[in-house]
C-alpha positions as CSV (number, residue, x, y, z in Angstrom):
1,X,-9.8,-20.9,-96.8
2,X,-11.3,-22.5,-93.8
3,X,-7.9,-23.3,-92.4
4,X,-6.8,-19.6,-92.8
5,X,-9.9,-18.5,-90.9
6,X,-9.2,-21.0,-88.1
7,X,-5.6,-19.8,-87.9
8,X,-6.7,-16.1,-87.8
9,X,-9.3,-16.8,-85.2
10,X,-6.8,-18.6,-83.1
11,X,-4.4,-15.7,-83.4
12,X,-7.0,-13.2,-82.4
13,X,-8.0,-15.3,-79.4
14,X,-4.5,-15.6,-78.4
15,X,-3.9,-11.9,-78.7
16,X,-7.1,-11.2,-76.7
17,X,-6.0,-13.6,-74.1
18,X,-2.6,-12.0,-73.8
19,X,-4.2,-8.6,-73.7
20,X,-6.6,-9.7,-71.0
21,X,-3.8,-11.1,-69.0
22,X,-1.8,-7.9,-69.2
23,X,-4.8,-5.7,-68.5
24,X,-6.6,-7.7,-65.8
25,X,-6.1,-6.5,-62.2
26,X,-7.7,-7.7,-59.0
27,X,-8.2,-5.1,-56.2
28,X,-8.8,-6.7,-52.8
29,X,-11.4,-5.6,-50.4
30,X,-9.1,-3.6,-48.1
31,X,-7.3,-1.9,-51.0
32,X,-8.0,0.9,-53.4
33,X,-6.4,1.3,-56.9
34,X,-5.0,4.6,-58.1
35,X,-4.4,4.6,-61.9
36,X,-1.8,6.8,-63.7
37,X,-2.2,6.9,-67.5
38,X,1.0,8.0,-69.1
39,X,1.9,9.6,-65.8
40,X,-1.3,11.5,-65.4
41,X,-3.7,10.8,-62.6
42,X,-7.0,9.2,-63.4
43,X,-9.5,10.6,-60.8
44,X,-11.4,7.4,-60.8
45,X,-10.3,5.2,-58.0
46,X,-10.6,1.5,-58.7
47,X,-12.9,-0.2,-56.2
48,X,-12.4,-3.7,-54.8
49,X,-12.9,-6.5,-57.4
50,X,-11.9,-7.2,-61.0
51,X,-10.8,-4.3,-63.1
52,X,-9.0,-3.7,-66.4
53,X,-6.3,-1.2,-67.3
54,X,-4.6,-0.4,-70.6
55,X,-1.3,-2.3,-70.7
56,X,1.9,-0.4,-71.1
57,X,-0.1,2.9,-70.9
58,X,-1.7,2.6,-67.5
59,X,0.1,1.9,-64.2
60,X,-2.0,1.1,-61.1
61,X,-0.9,1.7,-57.5
62,X,-2.7,-0.3,-54.8
63,X,-3.1,1.4,-51.4
64,X,-3.8,-0.5,-48.3
65,X,-6.7,1.1,-46.3
66,X,-6.2,-1.0,-43.2
67,X,-5.1,0.4,-39.8
68,X,-1.3,0.3,-39.6
69,X,0.5,-0.3,-36.3
70,X,3.9,1.4,-36.4
71,X,6.3,1.3,-33.4
72,X,8.3,4.5,-32.8
73,X,11.9,3.7,-31.8
74,X,13.0,4.8,-28.4
75,X,14.0,8.5,-28.3
76,X,16.4,9.9,-25.7
77,X,15.8,13.4,-24.5
78,X,16.0,15.8,-21.6
79,X,12.8,16.8,-19.9
80,X,12.0,20.3,-18.8
81,X,13.2,19.6,-15.3
82,X,16.6,18.4,-16.6
83,X,16.2,14.6,-16.4
84,X,17.5,12.4,-19.2
85,X,14.9,9.8,-20.3
86,X,14.3,7.3,-23.1
87,X,10.7,7.1,-24.4
88,X,9.2,4.9,-27.0
89,X,5.7,4.9,-28.4
90,X,3.4,3.3,-30.9
91,X,1.3,5.0,-33.6
92,X,-2.0,3.7,-35.1
93,X,-3.0,5.3,-38.5
94,X,-4.7,4.5,-41.7
95,X,-5.1,5.9,-45.2
96,X,-8.4,7.7,-45.8
97,X,-7.5,9.3,-49.2
98,X,-5.7,6.9,-51.5
99,X,-5.0,9.6,-54.1
100,X,-3.2,11.9,-51.8
101,X,-1.3,9.0,-50.2
102,X,0.1,8.3,-53.7
103,X,0.5,11.8,-55.1
104,X,1.3,14.1,-52.2
105,X,4.0,12.0,-50.5
106,X,6.6,9.6,-51.8
107,X,6.3,7.1,-48.9
108,X,3.6,7.8,-46.4
109,X,4.8,5.1,-44.0
110,X,8.3,6.5,-43.8
111,X,6.9,10.1,-43.5
112,X,4.6,9.1,-40.6
113,X,7.5,7.3,-38.8
114,X,9.8,10.3,-39.1
115,X,7.1,12.7,-38.0
116,X,6.3,10.5,-35.0
117,X,10.0,10.4,-33.9
118,X,10.3,14.2,-34.2
119,X,7.1,14.9,-32.3
120,X,8.1,12.5,-29.6
121,X,11.4,14.3,-29.0
122,X,9.5,17.6,-28.9
123,X,7.0,16.3,-26.3
124,X,9.9,15.1,-24.1
125,X,11.5,18.5,-24.1
126,X,8.2,20.3,-23.2
127,X,7.2,17.9,-20.4
128,X,8.2,17.3,-16.8
129,X,9.2,13.9,-15.5
130,X,6.1,13.6,-13.4
131,X,3.9,14.3,-16.5
132,X,5.7,11.5,-18.4
133,X,5.1,9.1,-15.6
134,X,1.6,9.9,-14.4
135,X,-0.1,12.2,-17.0
136,X,0.4,10.2,-20.2
137,X,-3.1,10.6,-21.5
138,X,-2.6,14.3,-22.0
139,X,0.8,13.7,-23.6
140,X,-0.7,11.2,-25.9
141,X,-3.3,13.7,-27.1
142,X,-0.7,16.3,-27.7
143,X,1.5,13.9,-29.6
144,X,-1.4,12.8,-31.7
145,X,-2.2,16.4,-32.7
146,X,1.4,17.1,-33.6
147,X,1.5,14.1,-35.9
148,X,-2.0,14.4,-37.4
149,X,-1.5,18.1,-38.5
150,X,0.9,17.3,-41.4
151,X,-0.5,13.8,-42.0
152,X,-3.9,15.2,-43.1
153,X,-2.4,16.6,-46.3
154,X,-1.0,13.1,-47.1
155,X,-4.4,11.4,-46.9
156,X,-3.5,9.7,-43.6
157,X,-5.5,9.8,-40.4
158,X,-3.9,9.2,-37.0
159,X,-6.2,7.1,-34.9
160,X,-4.2,6.8,-31.7
161,X,-0.8,7.4,-30.3
162,X,0.4,5.7,-27.1
163,X,3.6,6.2,-25.1
164,X,4.7,2.7,-24.2
165,X,7.7,3.0,-21.8
166,X,9.8,5.6,-20.1
167,X,13.3,4.5,-19.2
168,X,15.0,6.3,-16.3
169,X,18.7,6.3,-15.2
170,X,19.5,3.9,-12.3
171,X,20.3,6.8,-9.9
172,X,17.0,8.4,-10.6
173,X,15.2,5.1,-10.0
174,X,16.9,4.7,-6.6
175,X,16.0,8.3,-5.7
176,X,12.4,7.8,-6.6
177,X,12.3,4.6,-4.7
178,X,13.5,6.3,-1.6
179,X,11.0,9.1,-2.0
180,X,8.2,6.7,-2.4
181,X,9.3,4.7,0.6
182,X,9.5,7.9,2.7
183,X,6.0,9.0,1.5
184,X,4.5,5.6,2.4
185,X,6.1,5.6,5.8
186,X,4.8,9.1,6.5
187,X,1.3,8.0,5.5
188,X,1.6,4.9,7.7
189,X,2.6,7.0,10.7
190,X,-0.3,9.4,10.1
191,X,-2.8,6.6,9.8
192,X,-1.3,5.0,13.0
193,X,-1.6,8.2,14.9
194,X,-5.1,8.7,13.8
195,X,-6.0,5.2,14.9
196,X,-4.4,5.8,18.3
197,X,-6.5,9.0,18.6
198,X,-9.7,7.3,17.8
199,X,-8.9,4.4,20.1
200,X,-8.1,6.7,22.9
201,X,-11.4,8.5,22.6
202,X,-13.3,5.2,22.6
203,X,-11.3,3.9,25.6
204,X,-12.1,7.1,27.4
205,X,-15.8,6.6,26.7
206,X,-15.5,3.0,27.8
207,X,-13.7,4.0,31.0
208,X,-16.5,6.5,31.8
209,X,-19.1,3.9,31.4
210,X,-17.2,1.4,33.5
211,X,-16.7,4.0,36.3
212,X,-20.5,4.2,36.6
213,X,-20.7,0.4,37.0
214,X,-17.5,-0.9,38.7
215,X,-18.6,-4.5,38.2
216,X,-18.3,-4.1,34.5
217,X,-14.5,-3.9,34.9
218,X,-14.5,-7.3,36.6
219,X,-16.6,-8.8,33.8
220,X,-14.3,-7.4,31.2
221,X,-11.4,-8.9,33.0
222,X,-13.1,-12.3,33.0
223,X,-13.7,-12.0,29.3
224,X,-10.0,-11.4,28.8
225,X,-9.1,-14.4,30.8
226,X,-11.5,-16.5,28.7
227,X,-10.0,-15.2,25.5
228,X,-6.5,-16.0,26.7
229,X,-7.5,-19.5,28.0
230,X,-8.9,-20.4,24.6
231,X,-5.4,-20.6,23.1
232,X,-4.5,-23.5,25.4
233,X,-1.5,-21.8,26.9
234,X,0.5,-23.4,29.6
235,X,1.0,-20.1,31.4
236,X,-1.8,-17.7,32.2
237,X,-0.9,-14.1,33.2
238,X,-3.8,-12.6,35.2
239,X,-3.5,-8.8,35.7
240,X,-4.8,-7.3,38.8
241,X,-6.3,-3.9,37.9
242,X,-5.9,-1.0,40.2
243,X,-9.5,-0.1,39.7
244,X,-10.5,-3.3,41.4
245,X,-8.5,-2.3,44.5
246,X,-10.3,1.1,44.5
247,X,-13.6,-0.7,44.2
248,X,-12.7,-2.9,47.2
249,X,-11.6,0.1,49.2
250,X,-14.8,2.0,48.5
251,X,-16.8,-1.2,49.4
252,X,-14.9,-1.4,52.7
253,X,-15.5,2.3,53.4
254,X,-19.2,1.7,53.0
255,X,-19.3,-1.2,55.5
256,X,-21.0,-0.8,59.0
257,X,-19.0,0.5,62.0
258,X,-19.2,-2.8,63.8
259,X,-17.7,-4.7,60.9
260,X,-14.8,-2.4,60.5
261,X,-11.5,-3.5,62.2
262,X,-10.3,-1.1,64.9
263,X,-7.4,1.1,63.9
264,X,-4.1,0.2,65.6
265,X,-4.0,3.3,67.8
266,X,-7.5,2.7,69.2
267,X,-7.0,-0.9,70.3
268,X,-7.0,-1.4,74.1
269,X,-3.6,-2.0,75.8
270,X,-2.9,-5.5,77.2
271,X,-3.6,-6.0,80.9
272,X,-0.6,-5.9,83.2
273,X,0.1,-8.6,85.8
274,X,-1.2,-7.5,89.3
275,X,1.5,-6.7,91.9
276,X,2.0,-9.1,94.8
277,X,0.4,-8.0,98.1
278,X,2.7,-6.5,100.6
279,X,2.8,-7.8,104.2
280,X,3.0,-5.7,107.3
281,X,5.6,-6.4,109.9
282,X,4.2,-7.3,113.4
283,X,3.7,-4.3,115.5
284,X,4.4,-1.9,112.7
285,X,2.3,0.0,110.3
286,X,4.9,0.0,107.5
287,X,5.0,-2.8,105.0
288,X,7.8,-5.2,104.9
289,X,9.8,-5.4,101.7
290,X,9.4,-8.6,99.8
291,X,13.1,-9.4,100.2
292,X,12.7,-9.1,103.9
293,X,9.6,-11.1,104.3
294,X,9.8,-14.0,106.8
295,X,10.7,-17.2,105.2
296,X,10.9,-19.4,108.3
297,X,14.8,-19.4,108.3
298,X,17.1,-17.6,110.6
299,X,19.7,-15.2,109.2
300,X,23.2,-16.5,108.8
301,X,24.6,-14.3,111.5
302,X,22.5,-16.0,114.2
303,X,24.6,-18.6,116.1
304,X,21.5,-20.6,116.8
305,X,20.9,-20.9,113.1
306,X,24.2,-22.7,112.5
307,X,23.7,-26.4,112.7
308,X,25.9,-28.3,115.2
309,X,28.9,-30.0,113.6
310,X,29.2,-33.7,113.8
311,X,32.0,-35.0,116.0
312,X,34.9,-36.2,114.2
313,X,35.4,-39.8,113.9
314,X,37.9,-41.4,116.2
């Protein structure tokens, strides 16, 4: 009798152990359990921890409540301004209602993925290229609303949608590069012209101040020479300003009359050599020409003036 009781107890314990092993379920902290009994939904959602179900009768579906990161494959489309682009995105969503995620949709992950791809194509067709490149925040919000509207009935909440990359054709990239280069060159020229205008105004003010004190120009020149000489150059180019010449000219004009050099036309003519005095012939009142003045010699026609010839030698 005792042996029969022991065998019966052992059998019951084994049956209970098998039942417990078949009925025991563990729901993790980030999961929720949805139980279907004979195909009918049990409204009680199993919370995290240890729980029991009826074997063979109940079937429990565990739903992950964590945020899911789903990449959206690159979609090719034509923008509103007729530019062909390829755009990819990423969707962040999570399940907020485990019952609807199991009952209302067959596979909520696949449904969200297909809805994201369709919405991304629609956004591409409604937007311009400039919006895709520079106004992504607004497009992300519109894409999030398009995906979230049907996902609410599936027990899924879309947390965030981000457009990752926009691929352009090579010809469009070169065109945009030329446009950006031209725009930068235009801005550089405008900035340079503005700088020249401001510099010219400041130089005009400086010139006005230097005109009041001409010595300031000489001081500025000396400062320039010092700055150039600090580089230890072998050649020093020293400009000679025109203003310095004008300053010297004005200083010369302000000098006393005695210190000024006489102009060429006012200088006295050089003294001429005095003429030789003319002699008067004896007994006459008319002067004797210089050529005819007595020299102490007789004229050649006078026989007395010819010296006697020496006698010829015998």
